[in-house]
C-alpha positions in Angstrom: 84.5 118.2 122.3 88.2 120.1 123.1 89.2 122.7 120.3 92.1 119.9 119.0 89.0 117.3 118.4 89.2 119.1 114.4 92.1 117.0 114.0 90.1 113.7 114.9 88.5 113.5 111.7 89.6 114.5 107.9 89.6 118.6 107.5 89.4 118.7 103.7 90.8 115.8 101.4 92.1 117.5 98.6 92.1 115.6 94.8 96.1 115.2 93.7 95.2 112.8 90.6 95.6 109.6 90.4 92.4 108.3 92.4 94.6 109.8 95.7 94.2 112.5 98.1 96.1 114.4 100.3 94.6 115.6 103.9 95.0 119.5 104.5 93.9 121.7 107.1 93.2 125.1 105.9 93.0 128.2 108.0 93.4 132.1 108.0 93.7 134.3 105.4 96.1 136.6 103.7 99.3 136.3 101.9 102.1 135.0 101.8 100.2 131.3 102.8 102.1 129.3 104.8 102.8 125.7 104.5 103.6 123.4 107.2 105.2 120.0 106.4 105.3 117.2 108.9 107.7 115.5 110.2 108.7 112.0 109.9 105.6 110.3 111.4 103.9 113.7 112.0 100.3 114.9 110.4 98.4 118.1 110.9 97.8 117.9 114.5 101.7 117.8 114.4 101.3 122.0 114.1 98.1 122.6 115.6 99.4 125.3 117.9 101.8 127.0 115.3 99.1 126.9 112.9 96.6 128.8 115.3 98.7 131.5 115.8 100.1 132.2 112.4 96.1 131.9 110.9 95.6 135.2 113.1 98.4 136.5 109.9 97.8 135.0 107.4 96.7 132.0 105.2 98.3 128.6 106.5 98.3 124.8 105.2 99.4 122.0 107.1 98.7 118.6 105.3 99.4 114.8 105.8 102.1 113.2 103.9 100.8 110.1 102.1 100.1 106.9 104.5 99.9 109.3 107.2 97.0 111.1 109.7 93.8 110.8 106.7 96.0 111.0 103.6 95.7 108.0 101.1 98.9 106.1 100.5 101.3 106.7 97.5 103.5 105.0 95.7 106.5 103.3 97.1 109.2 103.8 98.0 108.7 107.2 99.5 111.5 109.3 99.3 112.0 112.9 99.3 111.2 113.0 95.5 108.3 111.4 95.6 107.5 113.4 98.6 107.8 116.6 97.2 105.6 115.4 94.0 102.7 115.0 96.5 103.3 118.4 98.1 103.5 119.9 94.6 100.3 118.4 93.3 98.5 119.6 96.5 99.6 123.4 96.1 98.2 123.0 92.6 94.7 121.9 93.9 94.5 124.0 96.4 95.3 126.9 94.1 97.2 129.0 96.3 98.9 131.7 94.6 102.6 132.2 95.1 105.1 132.9 96.5 104.6 131.3 99.9 106.6 130.7 102.7 107.4 126.9 103.7 108.1 125.4 107.0 109.6 122.1 107.2 110.0 120.0 110.6 112.8 117.2 110.8 112.3 115.6 107.7 109.5 117.6 106.7 112.3 120.0 105.9 113.2 117.5 102.9 110.3 118.7 101.6 109.9 122.4 101.9 113.9 123.0 100.4 113.2 120.2 97.9 110.1 122.7 96.6 112.0 125.8 97.2 115.0 124.6 94.5 112.9 123.2 92.5 110.6 126.4 92.0 112.5 129.3 93.7 110.6 131.7 92.1 107.6 130.5 94.3 108.9 130.8 97.7 109.6 133.5 100.0 111.1 132.1 102.4 111.7 128.9 104.0 111.7 127.9 107.9 113.3 125.1 108.8 112.6 123.3 112.4 115.4 121.0 113.5 116.1 120.0 110.2 117.1 117.0 108.3 120.3 117.1 106.9 121.9 115.2 104.2 124.6 115.1 106.5 123.5 113.6 109.8 123.6 109.9 109.3 127.2 110.2 109.0 127.0 112.6 112.1 125.1 110.1 114.6 127.4 107.4 113.3 130.4 109.0 114.7 128.5 110.4 118.1 127.2 107.0 118.8 128.6 102.8 117.3 125.1 102.3 118.2 123.4 104.1 115.9 122.6 101.9 113.1 121.7 98.8 115.3 119.2 101.7 116.7 118.0 102.8 113.3 117.5 99.0 112.3 115.5 98.4 115.5 113.1 101.7 114.8 112.6 100.2 111.0 112.4 96.6 112.4 109.3 97.6 115.0 107.8 99.6 111.4 107.9 96.6 109.7 106.6 94.2 112.5 103.9 96.5 113.5 102.7 96.6 109.9 103.2 93.1 109.3 100.4 92.9 111.9 98.3 95.0 111.0 98.4 93.5 107.3 97.1 89.9 108.5 94.9 91.4 110.9 96.9 90.4 114.3 97.3 94.5 115.3 95.4 94.9 118.5 95.2 98.1 120.7 94.7 95.9 124.2 97.7 93.5 123.4 100.6 94.1 125.3 102.4 92.5 122.4 102.1 95.0 120.5 101.9 98.3 123.2 104.7 100.0 121.1 102.9 100.4 118.2 100.3 102.3 119.6 102.4 104.7 121.9 101.4 107.9 120.5 104.0 110.3 121.5 101.4 113.2 122.8 100.1 114.4 125.4 96.8 114.9 126.8 95.2 114.0 124.0 91.1 113.9 124.3 89.2 111.1 124.0 88.2 111.1 120.7 91.9 112.5 119.4 93.1 109.0 121.4 90.7 107.2 119.4 91.3 108.7 116.2 95.1 108.3 116.4 94.9 105.0 117.9 92.7 103.7 114.9 95.2 104.9 112.6 98.2 102.7 113.5 95.9 99.7 112.5 96.1 100.7 108.8 99.3 98.6 107.0 99.5 101.5 105.1 100.6 104.0 107.6 103.2 101.1 108.8 104.7 100.9 105.2 105.0 105.0 104.5 106.8 105.0 108.2 109.2 102.3 107.0 109.4 103.2 103.7 110.8 107.0 104.2 112.6 105.5 107.3 114.9 103.1 105.2 114.8 105.2 102.1 116.4 107.8 103.6 120.2 107.5 103.4 120.3 105.1 100.5 117.4 107.5 98.4 116.5 110.6 99.7 119.7 112.0 101.0 121.1 111.9 97.3 117.9 113.4 95.8 118.3 116.5 98.1 122.0 116.5 97.3 120.9 116.4 93.2 118.8 119.4 93.5 119.9 122.3 96.2 120.4 125.1 96.0 
């Protein structure tokens, strides 16, 4: 067993109401607590190295967004507002004492920025790592005439994997679905590889992934613009 194998199973499943649970990895002690929001497709594992180091200084909380990792699925569509609501419910369920330092990677920057805009008195600081922006779609289109095509291909892949999972056709050793099992993490242990490939068999994962990406420009961006400070 490696030091990362704690991520091969749920760490702590937190009841956020409505029969739903969010998986949380809580380490360290002290204040202000640091809350780590993953990027699109990320889980608590995404922050493993950062969390280990920060835990020597203060309390650190990483979480799986609804439908990802070991968290229960959420209501569709998975917009910035829906994801923020889950984060708010998770923080309340953990009974964390403000203020917090919120760190968001990529699309996770929307989670923490929306929280900070709505509850500024509860936030001591924001850390944004390669953050998504409200202008990125326009900038990507200006940089590449193939952007919409590539974006559409990614969404179509999530839908294809999800449909195969729903039909019971998604198999790890089937070359037709090899792209559904590409993990993007180097040198995972056997236990972690098995756990993360097993996650890919769940239709809820693909529905969340597709919904988050498909609703980014049409719903999440306007929601972020409406509340940002």
